[in-house]
Each structure stands twice: as structure tokens, then as C-alpha cells.
C-alpha positions as CSV (number, residue, x, y, z in Angstrom):
1,M,132.1,209.3,111.3
2,T,135.3,208.8,113.3
3,M,137.7,211.1,114.7
4,Q,141.4,210.4,113.4
5,Q,144.6,211.7,115.5
6,E,147.2,213.3,113.6
7,Y,150.7,214.5,115.0
8,W,152.7,217.4,114.2
9,V,155.9,218.8,115.1
10,V,155.8,222.7,115.4
11,G,158.0,225.5,116.7
12,G,161.1,226.7,115.4
13,R,163.6,229.9,116.0
14,Y,161.9,231.6,118.8
15,R,162.6,235.8,119.6
16,D,164.4,234.9,123.1
17,T,164.6,232.1,125.6
18,S,161.6,232.9,127.2
19,F,159.9,230.9,124.5
20,T,156.6,232.8,124.2
21,T,157.1,234.2,120.9
22,L,158.1,232.9,117.4
23,A,160.3,234.8,115.4
24,E,158.9,236.3,112.3
25,D,160.5,233.8,110.0
26,G,161.3,231.2,112.6
27,V,157.5,229.4,112.5
28,E,157.8,225.9,111.3
29,A,155.6,223.0,111.0
30,Y,156.3,219.1,110.0
31,G,153.4,216.8,109.3
32,P,151.0,215.5,109.5
33,F,152.3,212.0,111.0
34,A,149.8,209.4,111.3
35,G,151.6,208.0,114.6
36,Y,153.0,209.3,117.8
37,D,156.3,207.4,117.0
38,E,156.9,209.3,113.8
39,A,156.2,212.5,115.1
40,L,158.4,211.7,117.9
41,K,161.7,210.7,115.4
42,S,161.0,214.0,113.7
43,W,161.0,215.7,117.0
44,S,164.0,214.4,117.8
45,D,166.0,214.7,114.7
46,R,165.1,218.6,114.5
47,N,166.5,218.8,118.4
48,D,169.3,217.2,117.7
49,G,170.1,219.4,114.7
50,T,169.5,222.6,116.8
51,R,170.9,221.8,120.3
52,A,173.4,224.3,119.9
53,Q,170.6,227.2,119.2
54,A,169.4,228.4,122.6
55,A,166.1,229.9,121.3
56,V,165.0,226.7,119.1
57,R,162.2,224.8,120.4
58,Y,160.1,222.2,118.6
59,S,156.8,220.3,120.4
60,I,154.5,217.6,119.5
61,V,150.8,218.4,119.3
62,T,147.8,216.2,118.5
63,T,144.7,217.3,116.1
64,A,141.8,215.4,115.3
65,S,140.3,215.5,112.1
66,M,136.7,213.6,110.9
67,V,136.8,211.0,108.5
68,T,133.8,209.7,106.9
69,G,133.4,206.3,105.7
70,H,131.6,205.5,102.4
């Protein structure tokens, strides 16, 4: 078994600009992306599209999943 990394873009609209609590209908997740560069492109596109919205923020997170070979 090996570990495979996946990348996600997560975030959305927060309750306020303290960025501690997402708004109830503000949760967003995009992915998984196989590589960091793909996730970075998605993150950049989302940030560019929401630049005027002060309470919107996205982050890139990494997860690992087990891959079994047959």
C-alpha cells in the first residue's frame, strides 16, 4: 500500500472577516486535484472571482489516501 496525496480548495463565505466561522450556506470544496499546480490554479480563479467580497476566503488543503496495488 502507498499513500497518495490529493489537494482540495476549501473555504467560501465566512460570517465576518475574522475568518473563524463559515456562513451556513457559504461552505465550498473543489477537488480532489492530483497535483498542487491544479489546485493552485483553481484557488487563484476563485480568489480572483471573489476579490470584491471581503468575507470570502479559500485555502488549499492536502489529504492522503491509501492506494492498494493489485
